[in-house]
N, C-alpha and C positions, 0 to 999 in steps of 0.2 A: 075445560074439563079438569077437575081436581086430581083424579087418579086416572092417568092415561095408560096405565099398565097394571098387571097383577103379578106379584112375585110367585114363582113356582119353585118349590124345593123338592128336587128329585132325591131319591134315596142315596144315590151315589154322590150327589152334591153335598148332602149332610155328612157323609163319611169323609169326603174331601175336606170339608171345613174342620171336622174333628181331627183329621190327620195334620192339617195345617196348624191347628192350635197346639197339638202335641209337639210338633217340630219347633214351634216358637218357644214353648215351655222348656223343651230339652236344650235348645240353644242357650236360653237364659241360665239353665242349671249348669251347663258345661262351662259357661263363661265365668262362673263363680268358683270353679274347682280347677286348680292348676294342673293336677295330674291328668285330668280329662282334656284340658286345653292343649297340653304339650303335643300330642299326636296331630292335632289339627294344625298346629303351627308348622309341623313338618310337611303336611300336605300342601299348605298354601305356598311353600317355597318351591314346589315342583311346577315348572311351566306347563307341561302337558296336562297335568291335573287341573290347573286353573283354566286353561283353555277349554277343557272338557266341561268344567263346571259352568262356564259362561254359556256354552251351547245348551246344557241341561236347564239352566235357568230360563233361557229363551223358550225352550219347549214347555217348561212348567208355566211360564207366563201365559202362553197361548192356551194351555189346558185350563188355567184358572179363569181366563176370560170366557172360555166355553162352558164354564161350570156355574155361571150366574144366569139363571133362566127366568123368563117372564112371558106373559101373554099381553098382547096389545089390546087396548080397548077398541071396540067397533064404533064407528061413527053413528051418532044418534041425531034425530031431527027435533025431538022433544026434550027439553031440559029436565022435565020431571020423570022421564023414562028411566028405568033402572039400567045401569051400565052393564053391557054385555061385552065379553072378551072373546077374542079370536081363539079358536081351538088349537091353532098352531103354536107350539112352544118354541120361543126363540131364545138366543143367548146373546151376550154382549159381543161375542165374536161374530155372530151372524149380522149384527148391526154394523160392525166395522167392515166386514166383508160383504156388505150389501150389494155392490155392483157385481161381484163374482157370483153371489147367490142368485141374483135376479136376472142376470144376462144369460138366459137359457136359449140355446140354439135348437134346431130341429133334430140333429143327430150328430154323428162324429164330425170332428174337425181337427186337423193336425195342429201341433203347437205353433203359435204365432201366425196362423193362417188367416186369410181373408175370404177364402172360399171353402165350401163344404168338401168333405173328404170323398163323397161318392157323387157320381153324375145323376142328374135328375132331368125329367122332361120340363123344358122351359119354353114358354110361349113368347114369341117375338112380337114386336109392335105390329107387324103386318099380318098377324094371326098364325104364322107358321110355327111349328114346334120342332125342337131339336134337343138332343141330350147334351148337357154341359154341366160344369161345376157352378152351382148358384152362389151368389154372394151371401156371406154370413149376415145375420141380423145385427150382431153387435161387434164381432171381431173385425177390426179394420173398417168399421162403418164410417169413420171420419174421413176416409180417403176417397177421392173421386176416381182415380185410376190406380187401384192397388197393385197392378202388375208392374208399374214403374215407380210408384211412390213408397211402397211398403218397406223395402230395405233401407232406403235413406231415412225414412221416418223412425224406424227402430234405432238406427245408429244415432240419430239426432237426440232421441229421448235418453239413450244410454249415456252419451257424452255430457248432456246437460246435467243429468242427475249425478253422474260421477263427480263432476267438478263441484256442484253445490254440496254433495254429500261429504266430500273430502274437506271442504271449507268448514262446514258445520261441525264435523268430527274434530277438526283441529282446534276449533274454538272450545268445544266441550273438554277436550283433552288438556288444553292449557289451563282451563279453569280447575280441572281436577288436580293438575300438578300444583297449582297455587294453593289449593286447600291442603294437599299433603305437605307442602313446604311449610305452611303456617303451623300445621299440627306437629311436625317434627322440628320446628324452629330452625329451618335451614333456608338459604337463599333458593329462589325458584330455579336458577340456572344449575345449581349443584344438585337439587332434587331431580331435575330433568336428566342430568347426566347419569345419576345413579340408576334411574329407571331404564335409560337407554342401554346401560352396560349390564343390567340385570343384577345390581348389587343391593337391592332392597330385600327386606325380610319376606315380603309378599311378592310373588311374580307378577308385578304390575305390568311389565312389558308385554307378557303373553296375554294378560287380561285385556289391555288396551288394543292390541293388534287383533285379537279375536273379536272384540266388540266392534272394532272398525270394519272388519270383514262382514259381520252380520248387519251392521248399520248400512254399509254400501249395498249389500245384497237386497235388503228391504227397500232402501231408497231407490234402487234401479228397477227392481221387479214390480214394486207397487204400481207405478204409473203404466208400465207395460201390461200388467194384468188387467188394468181398467180398460185399456184400448184394444187389447188383444186377449186371446185365451192362451196364457203362457204355456200351460201343459196340455192344451187342446181341450176337447170335450168328449164325453162318453156317448153311449148309445142313445140316451134320451136328451143329449145336448147340455148336460150339467158340466160346469167348469171343473176340470180335474184338479187344478190347484186348490180350489175351495174344498173338494173332497179330501185331499191329502192333508190340509190343515185341520179339518174337522176330525180326521182320524187320530190326531195327536192326543186328544183327550181320552179316547178309547184305549189307546196304548198305555197311557200313564195310569188310567184307572185300573187296568188289569195288573200293571206292574207294582202299584203302590197299595191299593186297597186289599189285594190278596195277602199282603204282609200283615195287615191288621188281623186277618183271620188266622194266619199261620203262626204268628208270634206266641199267643197264649198257649197253644198246644205244644209247640216245640220247646218253649222255655220251661213250662211247668212239668211236662211229662219227662223231658230230658234230665232236668235237675233231680226230680223225684226218683227216677230210675237209678241214677248214679249215686245219690246220697243214701237212700234207704235200702237199696239192694234187696236181696232175698225175694220174697213173693211179689213185692211191688215191682221190682225189676223184671221178674219173669212175666208178670201180667202185661206190663208196658211193652216189653219185647214181643210178646205174643200178638199184641194189638197191632204194632206197626209192621211186624213181619207178615201178618195176614193181609193188612191193607196194601202193603207194597207188592204182594203176590198177584193182586188183581190188576190187569192192564189198565193204565190210567185213562187212555182214550176211550175204552169201552165204558168205564165207570162214569166219565164225564158225559159221554154221549147218552147213556141211559138216563142220567139225572136231568139233562137238558130236554130230552124227549118227554119225560114225565111232566116237567114244568110246561112244555109247549102244549101238551094235551090239556092241562089244567087251564092255561090261559085261553085256549080256543073255546073251552066250555064255559068260561066265565069272562067273556069279552066285555060285558057291561061293567065289570069292576074297574076298568082302566079308563081314565078320562080322555086320554089321547094316545096316539101311536108312540109318541116320545116316552111317555111314562111306561107303557107296555115294554118297549125295548130296554128301558132303564132297569126294570125289574129283572129281565133276563140277564142283563150285564152284571147286576149285583149278585144274582144267583150263580153265574159263572165264576165270579170272584170267590164266592163262598165254596164252591166245589173245588176250585184250584187250591184254595187255602187248606181245605180239609184233607186234600191228598198231597200237599206239598210240604208238610211240616216234618216228614219222616227224616230227611237228611239232616236238618237242624237238630232234631231230637237225638239222633245218633251221635253227632258231634258233641253236644252238651253232656250226654251221658258219659262218654269217654273222658271228657275233661273233668267232670264232677267226680268220677271215680278216683282221679288223681288228686284233686284238691281236697277231698275229704280225709286224705291221709297226711296232709301237711301239718306241720307242728302247731300253727296257730289255730287250726280247726280242732285238733286234738286237745289243745289247752282249753279252748272254749267249752268243749264237751265235758272235760274233766271238772271245770268250774260250775257245771250245772246249767249252762246256757241251753235254752230250748232249740229244737231243730229249726223252727221258723225263723228265729233271730239269726242263727248261724247261716241259714240259706240267704237271707236278705242282706246280711252285713258282711259275709265272708265269701260265699260261693257266687252269688249273682254278680257282684261287681267285677269278679275275676274272670267271668265268662262273657262279659258284655262285648269284648272285642270280637269273639267268635260270632256272636249274634249279629253285630254290625257288618262284619265281613260277609257273612252268609247272605244277609239281606241285600247288600249292594251287588253281590255277584249274581244273585237269583233274579234281580230286576230285569236284566236283558233277556234271560231265559223265559220269563213270563211274558214279555212283550212279543217274543217270537212265538210263544205258545198260542197267543190269541190269533196270530196270522195262520198258524197251522190248523187250529180248530175251526176257524171260520172257513178255511179253504176246503175242509172235508164236510162242512155243513153243520157242525155242532157248536159253533162259536157264538158270537153275538147275533142279535136279531138282524135279519136281512134289511130291515128298515133303518138300522143304525149304520152310519158311515164309519167304516174302519178300514185299516190297511188290509186286513184279512179278506174282507168282502170285496175290496178292489182287486186283490190278487185272484180271488175266486171268479169274479166276473171276467177277468182277463184271459181265462182259459179259452173261451170261445173266440175272443178277439184275436188271439194269436193264430187261430185257424183260418182267419179271413185272408183274402188275397185282394189287395195288399194288406200287410199286417198292421193292426192297430196296436202299437207298442207303448204308447205314452202313459196309459193308465198303470200298467205294470211297472214302468220305469219310475213314475212319480211315487208310488207306494214304496218301491224298493229304496229310492234315494232317501226319503224321509225316515224310513225304518232303519236304514243303514247308519245314518248320521246319529240317530238317537241311541242305537245299540252300541255303536263304536264309542260314543262319548261316555256312556254308562260303563263300558268295560275299561276304558282308560282311567276314569275316575275311581273305579273299584280296585284297580291295581294299586293306585296310590293309597287308598284306604287300607288295603291288606298289608302293604309294606309298613304303614305307620302304626297300625294297631296290633299286628302280629308280633309278639315279644321276640320270636326267633329272627325276624327280619328287621326289627326296629333299629335304626341307626346306621344301616348299611348304605 
């Protein structure tokens, strides 16, 4: 079959590709301007910031793999028959995590367990029935007697993968050191010593050790997750680790695409209010004061409910459940962006009020330079540090906002996997006896690592770009 799949471009996928294109273009632009490159040199010398960046890039890589969607072609018996495609929309991450996605149990199972979490009626060979914990269909299925073999099997997998992972990482690190030594025209031994002592301009030691930790974690957990359910399973038997990894894209989409909506409003209205003042300033202040007086959760809830009613009445407009859930996610980003630009607008208004009185702006105005050229050449470049700082600091808040909104039922579509939906479903699980704790724990751990890394990196960005803190 010539075409065994059909590419699917969701609306959020297109926005992600657009954002990726903008980031690449901005990186190229910064690399050609020394005054913009200097703060980033300061950031790359900070070990914690570089460790956080490695973790963020790991999350972003998973999110990008989950943003390439397609439909598989259905098998046909007649070569002349038109190709039909499966209605289920998959991603590259689904293909990589195939065993986790397809190994579905009947119901709950604890992490690394080989038996179900609840007792069931089991019929013995002699026809008698008794209540017991049945064997899982996939978790520990390779073991003949899991009661005695499971612990030793887990330790055996961990020891083998740790040794092989350390060996592979050592070889990759040495190759990287050789490349750096050749680039800086130094002996490999001297370059290795500089990296080990932290004497390089870039915090390569932190980068390598963080990458090693991630490499070992993935190398050890990957084989364990294939033979066992590493974080257990949920009520319908779905692997919790698979759900936690799928939730990464949702969190990143909420945190990044919302900024695409927020940026134009915050920058344009903030600079316009500060530069033109007068009636323009009064109108913009009235707009964001009125908008900020409306409770954000109520505004988001009403907008999402209106969209939900429209989607229910026009269900035939959506080709699949995935596309329907994606529309709601994009609409949620739009609502969060329309309500989240107020803080950035206020910051830029205050900074522009100060900049418009500077001598170079006064001189440009006296020479007859138009307002548009003054704003683009004198005001905007001098407020970009505020824009960048605000965006990086707001990212973690937006990720947490998705969890809160999904928890109260006005977040992403219930059919879409997200950390907020996992936490929402954990409410009833915590009321069970015994408690089903692993779904909440998995969502918390993945969200905690992402938000912590974003906050650590944002602190470095703030210190590097804030003129009052630069150089401390």
